[in-house]
Steps between C-alpha positions, in 0.01 A plus 500: 500500500225592749289633209524168310416302815188710572371466144570126498293457818217707349501295179500170691212620719302608194564167330389298805183709536418461130539125515284483815223706338500287187494179704206624708296611200566205271286249687213748527507562125495128423208452737304784335564351156406153624171589664413829330456687827601831352354547153551813292217751506228426247574127481245346262436178691485363852837504672678166470253365243628343181454706187275368229638492149544849360474685833808720549733458796574835663857534624638787707879537493647676801857530617569184552185291476224398266139496620268289281124501540511123441773239472315264271298489181336257263706374207506717189587861428587688819558876498709650779433873544799636689493841672824637642425671832867494596761772479720331238447317170386136511384236256302177535633180348352151504689187393315265264672180386840648583433821306446834673211718381499851646357848493712793393664693783221684683577845640357608839131584466464322165338170399562229242337171412623157403276234345627143498347160421535282810437128531429335837806519723700733723693795359769717658479878462764763585614856443807473276668816628825365650456422868127571519405131504743438786336786693155339467363579154419140409236237549306218340178496302283188466287408199222243543 
């Protein structure tokens, strides 16, 4: 009985700490995506600037956040180049008119791209691995 009690306390402590860490990091990730304060290395345009048509959007997937070099683009074809710098597989999905377009699953250290035609508006993006969006792998992308 003592053994079960000790392990239950350890599991509860671990769960509480995990939730606290996710809660602390989630706002920071949203702020970075909103203002572009932390762009991936080699970003092709000024941080926070809107992409012109045809300029790729660089996305870094980490465990459990996306870092985009910009959160907006001009209407037309937009290519998201996603690099997984995390320790587990991720994908990048964007919802367009209720339909989800996504990259294949990207293994750690690998990259994939997704080109979509976007009209002016706001689009939600997420990692579709179960639970990853809840842990912070989500955001919005604006098209002018």
